[in-house]
Residue, then its C-alpha position, 0 to 999 in steps of 0.5 A: m551348281r544349277p546350270a545357268i540355262f535353267p535359272l527359273l526352274p523350281d527345285p524338285g520338291c517344289l515341282l512335285l508339290i505343284l504337280l500334286l496341286v494341279s492334279w487335285l484341282f482337275n481331279p477332285t476326290r470322287t464320291e463313292i456311289t453306294s452299291l446296294d445288295s440284299g444285305n444292306i439295302d433296307d438299312i441304307l434306304n431307311n436311314a436316308d432322307v432322300a436316296l436316288v438309286n440307279f438300277y442298271a445292267d452292265w451290258c446296257r450301253f445306256s447304263q454305261m453312259l449314265h455311270p459317270i454322269f451319276e457319279e458327277a451329280s453325286n459329287v455336286i450334291k455332296e458338296e451341298y448336303p455333306d451329311k451322309n444321311q441327307v442325300v444318298f446316291a446308290r446303285v443296284d446291279c440288276d443282273q447280280h441282284s435280280d431279287i431287288a429288281q423284281r421287288y421294285r418292278i424294274s423292267k428297263y435300264p437304267t431306271l432312277k428311283l427316288f426313295r424317302n426314308g425307305m419308301m419308294m416314290k411312285r414317280e421315278y426320275r424321267g428328266q435329262r440324263s445330265v449332271t445339271a438336271i439330276a442335281d437340280y432334281i435333288r435340290q427340288q426334292k430337298s426343298n420344303p414342300i409345305r407353304e407356311v401361311q402368314d394369315l388365315e385369309e390366305i386359306s380362304s383364297l386357296d385354289r379350289s381346283r386343287r386338293n389342299i391339305v392344311g395343318y394348324f400347329e402350335q409350334k414347328d418344332s414338334d413331333n406332330y409337325r415333323t410327321f406332317e412334314r414327312v407325309a408332305n414330302i411323299l405326297h406333295d405331287d398329289c396335294v398342295f400342303l400348307s401350314a400355320f403356326g402359333a397365334i396365326s393358327k390358334a383359331e383352328r386349334f380349339s382342340g389341339d393341333n389339327v389337319i384338314y383336307k380341302p377337296p376340289g370344289e368351292n362348296a365341297p365340305d372340309m374333312v378333318y383328320l381325327g387320328s394321332l398326328t404322330n402316327f405316320d402310318l395312319i396320317y399317311a394312309w388318310t392323306q393318300d386317300k384324300c390326295v390320290p383319287l380313286v379314279r385317275e386320268i391316264t395321259f401320255e405323261n403318266g402312262e408309263e409311270l402308271t404301268e410301272e405300278g404293276l397293276p392292270f388297268l380298268i379304263l373308261f374311254h370317254m370324250k373330254d367334255d363327257l363328264e356325265s359318263l365319267e361321274k357315273f363310272q366314278q360312282e360305280v367304281a366306288r360302289q362296286l369295286i372299293s374292295e378291289k383297290g390295290t388289285i387294279n388301277f381305275l383310270h379314265a382316258d380321253c378318247d381323242k388322245f387315245r385312238h390307238p388303244l381304242l383301235h386295239i379293241q376295234k373301237t373309235p371315238a364315235d363308240c365312246p364311252v367304252i370300258a376296257i381292262d388292259s392286263f398288259r397282255h391283252m385288252y378286254v372290253f366291257p360288253d355294254f356301257s349301259d350295263l354299268s349300273v347293273p348291280g355287280k356287273l362291273k365287279q364281275f368283270v374285274l373278278d373274271l380278270h382275276s379268275g382267268k376267265l377273261h383270258r380263257e375267253f380271249h383265246h377260246g371263246p365263251d366258257p361252255t357254261d356261259v353258252a346256251p345249248g346249241q349255240p356255237i362258241q365264238d373264236l376271238a383269237s382271230s383278231p385279238p385286242e392286244s395290250s397297247f398301254q405298256k408302250l404308251a410313253p417309252s422314255e428316250h435312252r432307255y432299254t425296255l425289256l418289253r420292247e425287246k420281247d416285242e421285237l424278238 
């Protein structure tokens, strides 16, 4: 018989059940973060609608701090998106898999990269390292990037300061629309995407489903996509060409992101209200350097905001407009802005970067073949204009290899 002094104590079996229940309530089953390696990375990422990948190093204390936050954010999201292919949280140990880190140009830890159907998005996650912020970010990425219009009058009142892509479809449940939706998911940060269906879109579907680009400017003519609407590669390439301008502005907000694309910069420094120089630069880039797209990034920057990079090339805002190349090792100055429209001059400047000529001359003065007989070779190494854009916008709580090399 149980002693009277313990009249309310449950029997041992019931007590064990209570303890297990309490343990479950306060320690719910945790989601296993998928570890990626060269054998599984393509299969996992290609089959994920959205994947957030943590590139980390075990020795990095910021990586160590992120691990439990990343796991908890994964738990929260898995409750909302239980299908394993809807959202994937994954990680890569960059010390163990340096080939993967190199493939995705990872140079600091931790780095959070977003993938859609295997394609890495150019904008990595730079928000707060908190469960709430990461979960909110994934919810945003899962939201529909396409606004459905209910009346074609909405199209006529679009904000024409933005780049707009409008799709007209007979029905939403179609291969054409699914391809359009996939493109919009990737490029929604660069363009506004809209769609119309059925009777509303009929007037714009005289030859079938249709996709139109409406460029910035009230009087700018529309451009029609003429390829197959089910060919993702074709429509993505066409849309990217329209949504991502050939010459982009570099700011403190996107500087690090542009650096991570891994391409050197050809930069026009100009005063904010000097649109004439910008237009001239854009025209010459399109005329002379379209074949170099993919080997160098064409950018323009506000002279007032970027006084520090200008100082690296012994310039001030009073000298603007100025054209320079930042190779991330050094900065090289285009000799004279007035030579911009000289046929082939700007292109030769870029070709001299690729051939190594700019680097040689940076350290040793002009190539001997470029010096007139008897003319002394100038030594430029005494005051070298070093690169500054690689440190343009360092993120808080991130270990940067470039920064460590500078400190060493």
